[in-house]
N, C-alpha and C positions, 0 to 999 in steps of 0.2 A: 212825562216825558223820558224819566229813567225805564220805566216798563215797557214803553216803545222798544227802547234804543237795545233793553236785555231780548225782548221777541225777535227784531231782528238780526239780531248777532246770531239768538240761536237758530235762525231758521238757514243762516248762511253758512254756519257750523253743520248742517242735515246736509246743505247740499253738496258742502265740498267733501263729505264722507262719501254720502250717495254716489256721485261721481265717480269715485274710484270702483265701484261695480259695475258699469255700467257699461257696452259697447259702446263705439263712436257714435252710430245710430242713432242707439237708446237717448246717450246724451242732448240729441235735441229737443228732447220734452223737457230736459231740466233748465237749459237754456230758455226756453220759452217762460215757461214760468219764473225765472229769474229775472228776466227782463219784466216780465208782466208785474211783477210784485214791485222790481224797481219804480215802475211809473204808476205807482199806488194802484195797480190794478187789485180788486175782488175776485178772486178764481170760485166761479160757481160750478162750472161744467168744466169737462176734458174727455176727449175721443182719442183713441188711438184706433188706428183701421191700417191691417195688413192683407197683402194680398201674392197670390205665387202660383205658377204652374205645376201640378203634381202629374202630368203626364197624361199619356192616351191609351186608350183602350178600342177593339176591335169591334165590338159589340153591344147590344143594349143590355144584353144579361150581365157581361162584363161590370159592365158600368153599376147596374144594382149592386154587384158584389162589392165594390168599391166602396159605395154608398153604406151599403151594411155593415163592411169591416170599418167604416168611420165612426158610425154610429154605436156599434159594439164597443170600439174603444175609448169612448166617451159616454160611458152609460150615466152621467152624472146629470148632463143634459137634459132638455124635454125638445124630441124632433119632431118635424114636419115635414115629410117627403111626398112633392107634388107628384100626384099621378100621371099628370100630363104637360107637356110642355109649355113654359113660362117664358113669354118672350123668344122663342126658338131655342130656350136653354132647358135642360130638366132641373130640377133645384132643390135643394135638400136643405132645412134650416135648422141649426141648435142652439138652444139659448141657455143659459144658467147665471142665477145671481148669487154671488158669494156673500157670504157671511160680513162681509165689509161692506157690501153696497155697491160691489163690482160685476157691473151688468157683462157677462161675455158670448158674442154670437159668433157664431162657425155659418157660413155659408157654402156650401159646395156645390160647384156647377158642370153642367156638360153638355159643350156644347158640339153636335154633330157636323166635322165637313168634310165631304168627299165621302170614306169608308169607314173613318175613324170618330171616336167621341175624344175632344179633347176637355182635361178634366184640370177644373182649376177650384183653390180654395181661398176663402176671405176670413178674417178672424178680427173681432171689431170687440173691444173694452173700452166702456164707458162708466163713468161715475160723477158724483157731485160732489163729493168730499175731496180736499187737497190737502194732505196731512202728512206726518211721518210714514205713517202705517202704509199709505198708497204708495210714498217712495219706495220703500222696501219690495212693496208688491212687485213692480217693474223692476226692480234688481234682479227679479227670481226668474223672469219670464226672456224665453229666449223669441223675437221675432225674426218671420224668415221672410223673403222676398221684400218689395217694396213696402215701404212702412210711411204712414201719414199722423202726423200728432198734431189735435187743434184743443185750444184751452178759450174757454168763455167765460165771462166777467163784466164787471162794474166799475168804474171808476168818474171821478168828479169831474166835471166839463171847466175845462181852462179857457181864461179869456182870449187867448191866442187862436183858439178855433180849432176844427176836427182836424184838418190838412196838417196842420205845425203838432197835434200832438201824436196822430200818424206816424210823421216824420220822426219824432222823437223816439218813438217806438222804435221804427226802423233804423235810427241812429244808433242805439243803444247795441242791435246786431250788427253795426259794421256792415251795414246792407247798402244797395243803391237800388233805385227807383228804375225799373223795368215798363212797367205802364201804371195807369190809374184814373179811378174815377172820381172826379172832388165837387159836393152837391152841400149844402151848407147847414144839411141835416144829416148826410151820409159821405162817407169818405173809406173808401176801397183801395190801397195800395197791392201790385205785383212786385218783388222786391229779388235781389240777388245778394245772399252773404257767404261769404268765406267760412263764418264759422257755423253753417250750418252742411248735413254731410249730403242730402238724397237732393237732389233737384230734376227739374222736367224741364219741356223745350216749352215755350210759348207758340202761338201760331204764327209768330214773324223770326221763329227759330232764334231767340234769344235764351240763357239758359235764367230760369226762377226757382226757387226754393223757399221762397215767403211770401204770405198775403196778410196782410192787414187790416182788417175790418173795422171802423167806428160808426156808430149810430146813435145821434140822440133818442134818449128815451123819454115817455110820457111827462117823467118827474124832469123836467128840462135842465136840472144842474147835473145829471149824472147822464154819463156816458155806457153804450154798450160796445165792449173790446172785443173781439176775435182774434186769435193770431193762429194759424196754422202752418204748417211746414210738410212738403213742400207746395203742399196747396190746402185751404180748409175745406174739409171734408161735411162741414153740417152746415145748414142755412143760416145766414146771415144777414 
């Protein structure tokens, strides 16, 4: 028991220290991790996704020049440039796996509208380790545009049921449920929390910045947990 207490205190110290180096938006990731750990979730995977507009060009030649410039600036990535349109977009994708197992993926898209091409770039970081090294990695990153965080893990199933487990997690975010789906083996909650920075609007024009998904696993005593802000960006 003393060992467990020591680990918890150590993690708390790490979170407190790393928080000081994060932007308000990036600290959402730590908030998710802290709440997950508080609810007994063992983190198995995480994803950070951001996207932004990078301007317009007036010709296909200029579009290709922008693609080439981005690829030249990031030569550590393995690049695939689509020769034809994909779903009305021109797409260039770069992938890199770091020494610590973090996968980085960059997708540059160009969409022709009228006489110009609108350029957008998305960045995705994903990994399976959740440790001090991973936290320090995020402290060094600068995510531009809209940013989405997702953490996935497992926890023990409680006798109170999945809905109450999901609401316990939501409560630790001081969140208010906006909408939800409640089934015996699957629960999905959408909520709004003042603790989190980014938000999106639901179809009913309500603010939402937190999603929580719980699903009973094949081993019935365990539950798969997915938490995302403002929305979950992976299947759950």
